[in-house]
C-alpha positions as CSV (number, residue, x, y, z in Angstrom):
1,W,0.0,0.0,0.0
2,V,2.8,2.4,0.9
3,E,4.7,1.8,-2.3
4,T,1.6,2.2,-4.5
5,H,0.5,5.4,-2.8
6,Y,4.0,6.8,-2.6
7,Q,4.0,6.5,-6.4
8,L,0.6,8.3,-6.5
9,I,1.8,11.2,-4.4
10,S,5.0,11.5,-6.4
11,D,3.0,11.8,-9.6
12,V,0.8,14.4,-8.0
13,Y,3.8,16.5,-6.9
14,N,5.7,16.2,-10.1
15,H,2.7,17.2,-12.3
16,F,0.8,19.6,-9.9
17,E,1.2,22.6,-12.2
18,D,0.5,20.8,-15.4
19,P,-2.9,21.9,-16.9
20,G,-5.4,19.0,-17.0
21,A,-3.5,16.8,-14.6
22,N,-6.4,16.8,-12.1
23,S,-3.8,16.8,-9.4
24,Y,-6.0,18.1,-6.6
25,K,-8.6,15.4,-7.4
26,K,-5.9,12.8,-7.0
27,V,-5.1,14.2,-3.6
28,Q,-8.7,13.9,-2.6
29,I,-8.8,10.3,-3.8
30,L,-5.7,9.6,-1.7
31,A,-7.2,11.3,1.3
32,E,-10.3,9.1,1.0
33,R,-8.1,6.0,0.8
34,I,-6.1,7.0,3.8
35,L,-9.4,7.5,5.8
36,R,-10.7,4.1,4.8
37,V,-7.6,2.0,5.2
38,S,-6.6,3.6,8.5
39,E,-9.7,2.2,10.2
40,K,-8.0,-1.2,10.2
41,H,-4.3,-0.7,9.5
42,S,-3.3,2.7,11.0
43,D,-0.4,1.4,13.1
44,G,1.0,-0.8,10.4
45,L,0.8,1.9,7.8
46,L,2.6,4.4,10.0
47,A,5.3,1.9,10.7
48,A,5.7,1.0,7.0
49,V,5.9,4.6,5.8
50,Q,8.4,5.4,8.6
51,L,10.6,2.5,7.5
52,A,10.5,3.6,3.8
53,T,13.9,5.3,3.9
54,D,14.8,4.9,0.2
55,K,12.2,7.4,-1.2
56,V,12.3,11.0,-2.2
57,Y,12.1,12.9,1.0
58,S,9.4,15.4,0.2
59,H,7.1,12.7,-1.3
60,I,7.4,10.1,1.5
61,K,7.2,12.8,4.2
62,A,3.9,14.1,2.6
63,L,2.4,10.6,2.8
64,H,3.6,10.2,6.4
65,V,2.1,13.5,7.4
66,G,-1.2,12.5,5.7
67,L,-1.4,9.3,7.7
68,L,-0.5,11.1,10.9
69,C,-3.2,13.7,10.3
70,E,-5.8,10.9,10.1
71,A,-4.6,9.4,13.3
72,L,-4.5,12.7,15.1
73,G,-7.8,14.0,13.6
74,H,-9.5,10.8,14.7
75,R,-8.1,11.2,18.2
76,A,-9.3,14.8,18.3
77,G,-12.9,13.7,17.5
78,L,-13.1,15.4,14.0
79,S,-15.8,14.2,11.7
80,S,-15.0,12.3,8.5
81,S,-15.4,15.3,6.3
82,Q,-13.2,17.4,8.6
83,R,-10.6,14.7,8.5
84,L,-10.6,14.5,4.7
85,S,-9.7,18.2,4.5
86,L,-7.1,17.7,7.1
87,I,-5.5,14.8,5.4
88,A,-5.5,16.6,2.0
89,A,-3.8,19.6,3.7
90,G,-1.3,17.2,5.3
91,L,-0.5,15.7,1.9
92,T,0.1,19.1,0.3
93,H,1.4,21.2,3.2
94,D,4.9,21.6,1.7
95,L,3.8,21.9,-1.9
96,G,5.2,25.4,-2.1
97,M,8.8,24.2,-1.5
98,W,9.0,20.5,-2.3
99,Q,11.6,20.9,-5.1
100,M,13.9,22.6,-2.6
101,Q,13.5,20.0,0.1
102,E,16.0,17.5,-1.2
103,Q,18.6,20.2,-1.4
104,L,17.9,21.3,2.2
105,R,17.9,17.7,3.5
106,T,21.5,17.1,2.4
107,R,22.9,20.5,3.2
108,Q,25.7,20.9,5.7
109,E,26.1,24.7,5.7
110,P,23.7,27.3,7.2
111,L,20.8,28.5,5.2
112,T,21.3,31.5,3.0
113,D,19.0,34.6,3.2
114,E,17.4,33.6,-0.1
115,Q,16.7,30.1,1.2
116,W,15.1,31.5,4.4
117,T,12.9,33.8,2.3
118,H,11.8,30.9,0.2
119,I,11.0,28.7,3.2
120,R,9.1,31.4,5.1
121,S,6.9,32.1,2.0
122,H,6.1,28.5,1.1
123,P,2.8,28.2,3.0
124,Q,1.3,31.0,1.0
125,R,2.9,29.8,-2.2
126,G,1.4,26.3,-1.6
127,S,-2.0,27.7,-1.1
128,Q,-1.7,29.7,-4.3
129,L,-0.8,26.6,-6.2
130,L,-3.7,24.8,-4.8
131,K,-6.1,27.6,-5.8
132,K,-4.6,27.7,-9.2
133,A,-5.2,23.9,-9.5
134,G,-8.9,24.3,-8.7
135,V,-9.1,23.7,-4.9
136,L,-12.0,25.7,-3.4
137,N,-12.1,24.1,0.0
138,S,-11.4,26.9,2.4
139,D,-10.4,24.6,5.3
140,W,-7.8,22.9,3.1
141,L,-6.4,26.2,1.9
142,Q,-6.3,27.8,5.4
143,T,-4.6,24.8,6.9
144,V,-1.8,24.9,4.4
145,E,-1.4,28.6,4.8
146,Q,-1.2,28.3,8.6
147,H,0.8,25.1,9.2
148,H,4.0,26.9,10.2
149,E,2.3,29.3,12.6
150,R,3.1,28.5,16.3
151,L,1.0,28.8,19.4
152,N,3.4,31.3,21.0
153,G,3.3,33.6,17.9
154,S,6.9,32.6,16.8
155,G,5.8,31.0,13.5
156,Y,5.3,32.3,9.9
157,P,4.2,33.7,7.6
158,R,1.9,35.9,9.7
159,G,3.0,35.3,13.3
160,L,-0.4,34.1,14.4
161,A,-0.8,32.8,18.0
162,G,-3.2,30.7,20.0
163,D,-6.7,30.3,18.8
164,K,-6.0,32.5,15.8
165,I,-4.5,29.4,14.3
166,C,-7.1,26.9,13.1
167,Q,-7.2,23.5,14.7
168,A,-6.4,21.7,11.5
169,A,-3.2,23.7,11.1
170,R,-2.1,23.0,14.6
171,I,-2.6,19.3,13.9
172,V,-0.6,19.4,10.7
173,A,2.2,21.3,12.6
174,V,2.6,18.5,15.0
175,A,2.5,15.8,12.3
176,D,4.9,17.8,10.1
177,T,7.4,18.3,13.0
178,F,7.3,14.6,14.0
179,A,7.7,13.3,10.4
180,A,10.7,15.6,9.9
181,M,12.3,14.7,13.2
182,V,12.3,10.9,12.5
183,R,14.1,11.4,9.2
184,S,17.8,12.4,8.8
185,R,18.8,15.8,7.5
186,G,22.2,17.2,6.6
187,D,22.5,19.2,9.8
188,R,21.2,16.5,12.2
189,D,20.6,12.8,12.6
190,Q,17.1,11.3,12.7
191,R,15.4,10.9,16.0
192,M,13.9,7.7,17.4
193,P,10.1,8.1,17.5
194,K,10.0,8.1,21.3
195,E,12.6,10.9,21.3
196,A,10.6,12.9,18.8
197,M,7.4,12.4,20.9
198,R,9.3,13.5,24.0
199,D,10.6,16.7,22.3
200,L,7.1,17.5,21.1
201,F,5.7,17.0,24.5
202,L,8.3,19.3,26.1
203,S,7.5,21.9,23.4
204,R,3.7,22.0,24.2
205,G,2.5,25.6,24.2
206,E,5.0,26.5,21.5
């Protein structure tokens, strides 16, 4: 399942800006499949996607975040329709910078000012790409725009804080952070899942 749907999300990302690719509809289909299959196999899928270390970072991480969003959304008591929007946002949260992610993953040196600017604007750019592709779901778009905002106001791009950040964006933020921490990056080693969970817990309120 992970291999098949990794190929699907890869195709979506590689052709998202192509006219007539129906990319956002493929994301919706994938979100529906995640919702259905997670009812019986959530833990197994999360384990399998975490063990898939030979994939393109941005694509496998997007799939991981989508699966985590379903688990977290279900635990939070969200309805099926709310979780579908949440999963879709999780699958596309880094759409605005995915081509840069592999470069960032293997870097050893500090980020340049240009890279920082690109990173800090990617939530808005991702939302714009989704709109251009035909996404009208305001919850999906808002979640992508806000997924790097932080409860204490230290996030970007708008520095929102607390309840000004929608619940779905707060869930994606947790899923995104965890999925990144359990994968290696040029400037740090990957964390064990329990270590990532500990760090997330200690950062509550942030």
